VOPAGU-2260 file (C-alpha; in pm, 1 decimal, decimal comma):
REM VOPAGU-2260
SITE   aa  ch    i         X         Y         Z
SITE  UNK   A    0  -19787,2    8643,5    2832,9
SITE  UNK   A    1  -19991,2    8666,9    2518,8
SITE  UNK   A    2  -19939,0    8400,2    2244,6
SITE  UNK   A    3  -19984,4    8653,4    1971,4
SITE  UNK   A    4  -19720,1    8838,3    1787,1
SITE  UNK   A    5  -19591,0    9142,3    1984,6
SITE  UNK   A    6  -19525,8    9355,1    1685,1
SITE  UNK   A    7  -19673,2    9371,1    1336,7
SITE  UNK   A    8  -19425,8    9438,3    1076,1
SITE  UNK   A    9  -19670,8    9680,4     914,4
SITE  UNK   A   10  -19757,3    9871,0    1247,8
SITE  UNK   A   11  -19580,4   10187,7    1354,6
SITE  UNK   A   12  -19404,3   10070,9    1651,8
SITE  UNK   A   13  -19063,1   10106,2    1815,3
SITE  UNK   A   14  -18814,2    9905,2    2042,9
SITE  UNK   A   15  -18596,8   10068,1    2291,4
SITE  UNK   A   16  -18291,6    9888,4    2426,9
SITE  UNK   A   17  -18076,9    9938,9    2733,9
SITE  UNK   A   18  -17705,4    9952,3    2627,9
SITE  UNK   A   19  -17482,6    9778,0    2889,9
SITE  UNK   A   20  -17588,8    9398,4    2917,7
SITE  UNK   A   21  -17856,9    9434,3    2658,2
SITE  UNK   A   22  -17715,8    9548,5    2332,8
SITE  UNK   A   23  -17344,0    9532,6    2411,7
SITE  UNK   A   24  -17116,2    9323,8    2644,2
SITE  UNK   A   25  -16936,2    9611,4    2805,2
SITE  UNK   A   26  -16851,7    9418,0    3119,6
SITE  UNK   A   27  -16484,1    9355,1    3016,4
SITE  UNK   A   28  -16395,9    9724,9    2997,1
SITE  UNK   A   29  -16603,2    9819,1    3300,0
SITE  UNK   A   30  -16429,8    9557,6    3506,9
SITE  UNK   A   31  -16082,3    9645,2    3376,8
SITE  UNK   A   32  -16150,0    9997,0    3490,8
SITE  UNK   A   33  -16215,6    9902,6    3854,4
SITE  UNK   A   34  -15955,6    9645,8    3842,7
SITE  UNK   A   35  -15705,6    9939,1    3751,3
SITE  UNK   A   36  -15829,0   10094,9    4073,6
SITE  UNK   A   37  -15760,9    9780,5    4280,2
SITE  UNK   A   38  -15410,2    9742,1    4116,9
SITE  UNK   A   39  -15325,0   10100,6    4216,5
SITE  UNK   A   40  -15418,7   10012,9    4589,7
SITE  UNK   A   41  -15195,3    9717,9    4577,9
SITE  UNK   A   42  -15495,5    9473,3    4579,3
SITE  UNK   A   43  -15525,9    9171,0    4350,8
SITE  UNK   A   44  -15732,2    9182,5    4042,7
SITE  UNK   A   45  -16080,4    9020,6    4053,0
SITE  UNK   A   46  -16184,2    8781,7    3781,1
SITE  UNK   A   47  -16434,7    8914,0    3523,1
SITE  UNK   A   48  -16682,2    8665,2    3630,1
SITE  UNK   A   49  -16706,9    8793,4    3981,9
SITE  UNK   A   50  -16748,0    9158,3    3860,5
SITE  UNK   A   51  -16976,6    9090,5    3570,6
SITE  UNK   A   52  -17306,1    9085,9    3757,3
SITE  UNK   A   53  -17234,2    9442,6    3879,0
SITE  UNK   A   54  -17184,8    9574,5    3538,9
SITE  UNK   A   55  -17544,7    9689,2    3461,4
SITE  UNK   A   56  -17530,6    9898,2    3781,0
SITE  UNK   A   57  -17232,2   10089,5    3620,9
SITE  UNK   A   58  -16993,6   10271,8    3846,5
SITE  UNK   A   59  -17191,5   10249,4    4166,8
SITE  UNK   A   60  -17236,4    9878,6    4125,9
SITE  UNK   A   61  -16863,4    9795,2    4027,0
SITE  UNK   A   62  -16733,5    9991,9    4306,6
SITE  UNK   A   63  -16962,5    9800,6    4535,8
SITE  UNK   A   64  -16856,8    9468,1    4383,3
SITE  UNK   A   65  -16475,7    9547,4    4391,1
SITE  UNK   A   66  -16446,4    9747,6    4720,2
SITE  UNK   A   67  -16764,2    9669,5    4910,5
SITE  UNK   A   68  -16852,6   10043,3    4928,5
SITE  UNK   A   69  -17166,0   10251,8    4863,3
SITE  UNK   A   70  -17254,3   10624,8    4843,2
SITE  UNK   A   71  -17211,7   10660,9    5220,2
SITE  UNK   A   72  -16839,4   10605,8    5196,6
SITE  UNK   A   73  -16631,9   10905,4    5244,7
SITE  UNK   A   74  -16410,3   10859,7    4923,4
SITE  UNK   A   75  -16715,5   10732,6    4712,7
SITE  UNK   A   76  -16737,2   11050,1    4496,3
SITE  UNK   A   77  -16367,3   11067,1    4426,5
SITE  UNK   A   78  -16367,8   10682,5    4346,8
SITE  UNK   A   79  -16646,1   10741,4    4107,6
SITE  UNK   A   80  -16441,1   10999,7    3925,6
SITE  UNK   A   81  -16138,7   10763,2    3929,2
SITE  UNK   A   82  -16337,3   10491,2    3777,4
SITE  UNK   A   83  -16481,7   10712,1    3512,2
SITE  UNK   A   84  -16142,9   10840,4    3411,3
SITE  UNK   A   85  -16021,4   10486,7    3389,2
SITE  UNK   A   86  -16320,9   10377,8    3168,6
SITE  UNK   A   87  -16297,6   10688,0    2950,4
SITE  UNK   A   88  -15935,7   10584,5    2867,5
SITE  UNK   A   89  -16042,5   10249,3    2739,8
SITE  UNK   A   90  -16425,3   10227,5    2644,0
SITE  UNK   A   91  -16432,6    9960,0    2388,8
SITE  UNK   A   92  -16105,7    9744,5    2345,0
SITE  UNK   A   93  -16301,2    9429,3    2469,1
SITE  UNK   A   94  -16652,4    9545,3    2429,2
SITE  UNK   A   95  -16866,6    9382,1    2145,7
SITE  UNK   A   96  -17227,1    9349,1    2059,2
SITE  UNK   A   97  -17407,8    9040,8    2196,7
SITE  UNK   A   98  -17431,9    8772,5    1937,6
SITE  UNK   A   99  -17742,0    8804,0    1716,9
SITE  UNK   A  100  -17786,7    9191,9    1795,8
SITE  UNK   A  101  -17651,7    9312,7    1464,5
SITE  UNK   A  102  -17889,1    9072,2    1274,6
SITE  UNK   A  103  -18178,0    9156,2    1501,2
SITE  UNK   A  104  -18133,7    9533,6    1437,0
SITE  UNK   A  105  -18098,9    9484,8    1063,8
SITE  UNK   A  106  -18426,2    9295,9    1063,3
SITE  UNK   A  107  -18618,2    9557,5    1262,4
SITE  UNK   A  108  -18489,2    9815,8     999,5
SITE  UNK   A  109  -18596,8    9580,7     727,0
SITE  UNK   A  110  -18939,7    9586,8     878,0
SITE  UNK   A  111  -18944,2    9961,1     925,0
SITE  UNK   A  112  -18962,0    9926,8    1304,4
SITE  UNK   A  113  -18759,9   10198,3    1463,1
SITE  UNK   A  114  -18532,6   10119,0    1753,4
SITE  UNK   A  115  -18349,6   10338,8    1994,6
SITE  UNK   A  116  -18124,1   10331,1    2309,5
SITE  UNK   A  117  -18200,0   10446,1    2658,1
SITE  UNK   A  118  -17910,3   10398,7    2899,6
SITE  UNK   A  119  -17809,5   10518,7    3235,6
SITE  UNK   A  120  -17449,1   10579,3    3102,9
SITE  UNK   A  121  -17365,7   10944,8    3082,2
SITE  UNK   A  122  -17366,1   11110,7    2746,1
SITE  UNK   A  123  -16990,5   11173,3    2727,8
SITE  UNK   A  124  -16945,5   10790,0    2748,7
SITE  UNK   A  125  -17263,3   10684,1    2557,1
SITE  UNK   A  126  -17194,6   10890,5    2238,0
SITE  UNK   A  127  -16850,7   10756,5    2147,4
SITE  UNK   A  128  -16925,1   10402,3    2239,0
SITE  UNK   A  129  -17243,4   10419,3    2031,7
SITE  UNK   A  130  -17039,9   10527,2    1729,4
SITE  UNK   A  131  -16763,7   10272,7    1785,8
SITE  UNK   A  132  -17007,9    9988,6    1801,1
SITE  UNK   A  133  -17175,0   10110,5    1490,1
SITE  UNK   A  134  -17514,0   10189,8    1666,9
SITE  UNK   A  135  -17521,8   10568,5    1554,8
SITE  UNK   A  136  -17805,9   10488,0    1307,0
SITE  UNK   A  137  -18047,1   10450,1    1627,5
SITE  UNK   A  138  -18353,0   10660,1    1595,2
SITE  UNK   A  139  -18277,7   10801,0    1932,4
SITE  UNK   A  140  -18014,6   10781,8    2211,6
SITE  UNK   A  141  -18099,4   10893,0    2552,8
SITE  UNK   A  142  -17839,4   10890,3    2824,0
SITE  UNK   A  143  -17840,3   10888,6    3211,6
SITE  UNK   A  144  -17790,0   11269,1    3196,3
SITE  UNK   A  145  -18017,8   11351,3    2902,8
SITE  UNK   A  146  -18317,0   11421,5    3136,1
SITE  UNK   A  147  -18329,2   11533,6    3510,0
SITE  UNK   A  148  -18381,2   11169,6    3625,2
SITE  UNK   A  149  -18210,1   10826,9    3529,6
SITE  UNK   A  150  -18383,9   10496,7    3528,9
SITE  UNK   A  151  -18577,5   10349,5    3726,1
SITE  UNK   A  152  -18766,7   10685,9    3671,3
SITE  UNK   A  153  -18963,1   10675,9    3368,3
SITE  UNK   A  154  -18849,4   11023,8    3239,8
SITE  UNK   A  155  -18574,8   10891,2    2996,9
SITE  UNK   A  156  -18812,3   10654,2    2833,1
SITE  UNK   A  157  -19082,0   10915,5    2801,8
SITE  UNK   A  158  -18839,0   11153,6    2647,6
SITE  UNK   A  159  -18740,8   10880,1    2395,6
SITE  UNK   A  160  -19116,4   10832,3    2310,6
SITE  UNK   A  161  -19132,8   11208,9    2244,9
SITE  UNK   A  162  -18826,4   11180,8    2013,2
SITE  UNK   A  163  -18990,6   10903,4    1830,2
SITE  UNK   A  164  -19336,3   11079,8    1820,9
SITE  UNK   A  165  -19507,1   10771,4    1955,5
SITE  UNK   A  166  -19714,7   10705,4    2252,1
SITE  UNK   A  167  -19555,9   10479,3    2525,6
SITE  UNK   A  168  -19813,7   10199,7    2452,0
SITE  UNK   A  169  -19659,9   10177,6    2088,7
SITE  UNK   A  170  -19313,3   10107,2    2244,4
SITE  UNK   A  171  -19146,9    9812,8    2414,1
SITE  UNK   A  172  -18833,0    9848,7    2633,2
SITE  UNK   A  173  -18584,4    9569,1    2682,4
SITE  UNK   A  174  -18313,9    9570,8    2959,6
SITE  UNK   A  175  -18123,8    9335,3    3167,4
SITE  UNK   A  176  -18166,1    9515,4    3502,7
SITE  UNK   A  177  -18466,5    9550,0    3744,3
SITE  UNK   A  178  -18429,6    9933,1    3695,3
SITE  UNK   A  179  -18508,8    9882,9    3329,2
SITE  UNK   A  180  -18821,1    9692,5    3385,7
SITE  UNK   A  181  -18939,2    9933,8    3671,2
SITE  UNK   A  182  -18865,7   10232,7    3422,0
SITE  UNK   A  183  -19059,5   10059,5    3127,9
SITE  UNK   A  184  -19366,3    9977,0    3346,9
SITE  UNK   A  185  -19383,1   10318,3    3499,3
SITE  UNK   A  186  -19366,7   10484,2    3146,9
SITE  UNK   A  187  -19637,3   10257,5    3034,1
SITE  UNK   A  188  -19441,2   10064,9    2784,6
SITE  UNK   A  189  -19437,8    9674,8    2722,9
SITE  UNK   A  190  -19122,7    9539,2    2915,1
SITE  UNK   A  191  -18888,2    9269,7    2795,9
SITE  UNK   A  192  -18617,6    9128,6    3039,0
SITE  UNK   A  193  -18302,8    9026,4    2867,2
SITE  UNK   A  194  -18202,4    8712,1    3078,4
SITE  UNK   A  195  -17886,9    8676,2    2869,4
SITE  UNK   A  196  -17751,0    9006,0    3035,2
SITE  UNK   A  197  -17587,1    9063,4    3359,1
SITE  UNK   A  198  -17881,2    9007,4    3600,4
SITE  UNK   A  199  -17981,3    8659,9    3446,6
SITE  UNK   A  200  -18070,5    8481,9    3766,2
SITE  UNK   A  201  -18309,6    8757,6    3883,1
SITE  UNK   A  202  -18515,3    8841,6    3585,7
SITE  UNK   A  203  -18806,7    8598,0    3659,5
SITE  UNK   A  204  -18885,3    8816,2    3985,3
SITE  UNK   A  205  -18915,9    9140,2    3792,1
SITE  UNK   A  206  -19274,6    9104,1    3641,2
SITE  UNK   A  207  -19170,8    9201,8    3300,9
SITE  UNK   A  208  -19420,1    9138,6    3025,9
SITE  UNK   A  209  -19173,0    8895,1    2852,1
SITE  UNK   A  210  -18851,6    8731,5    2933,1
SITE  UNK   A  211  -18592,8    8624,0    2663,7
SITE  UNK   A  212  -18275,2    8429,0    2687,0
SITE  UNK   A  213  -18118,3    8553,6    2362,2
SITE  UNK   A  214  -18146,3    8826,1    2086,1
SITE  UNK   A  215  -18289,6    8544,5    1863,5
SITE  UNK   A  216  -18555,9    8487,2    2104,0
SITE  UNK   A  217  -18650,5    8843,3    2083,8
SITE  UNK   A  218  -18665,2    8831,2    1705,3
SITE  UNK   A  219  -18908,3    8530,5    1748,9
SITE  UNK   A  220  -19127,2    8721,7    2000,4
SITE  UNK   A  221  -19147,8    9043,9    1772,5
SITE  UNK   A  222  -19229,4    8870,6    1452,9
SITE  UNK   A  223  -19396,1    8549,9    1588,9
SITE  UNK   A  224  -19695,4    8571,9    1348,1
SITE  UNK   A  225  -19447,1    8589,0    1043,9
SITE  UNK   A  226  -19228,2    8317,5    1162,2
SITE  UNK   A  227  -19497,2    8079,5    1241,9
SITE  UNK   A  228  -19689,9    8139,8     904,5
């Protein structure tokens, strides 16, 4: 890792964020959606702490964590739809931005650094959640079905770069899942692993350019030259 400031306040650069587990703590509502499925089947609810590590993997991950199934299971597609119906009915009752995110985004804007969102969450879920969380001033929002491929494919990040009219080398991508780092590296962007997210115990193995343990640490990384002056 370099000891120099990652970003210059005067440079035309941008930061792209994953949504679940990076900008927002969506795990409580995601876990509630899959626990509703367990309850409907006469199964006991699972504690949030047990389901939380699966949240970044979305419906697939949560079904795996709650039922031990994957895409090869005969009922998998139907259960995905059931999960999405439950989640759509209650997107944000317990979802909040991670501590420090609001201040970080305000500082990025103050320094004229654009920021956007690239998530694997489908657009019909992304858009209302972004609005309810007060993130609709993002410079771009790319969902899992915006392009033909989702992360870890670089297509969503390259599409975001086009929307920002920047080259990938002018952008950093931050996420809390291995797929985020793989997508960022494949797109040619700097990568930042959010170790405060849902995959905190694995981030050191991902070969990200940087690892941070809080949004405040990201602020220090981005504006290091300014804060150390």
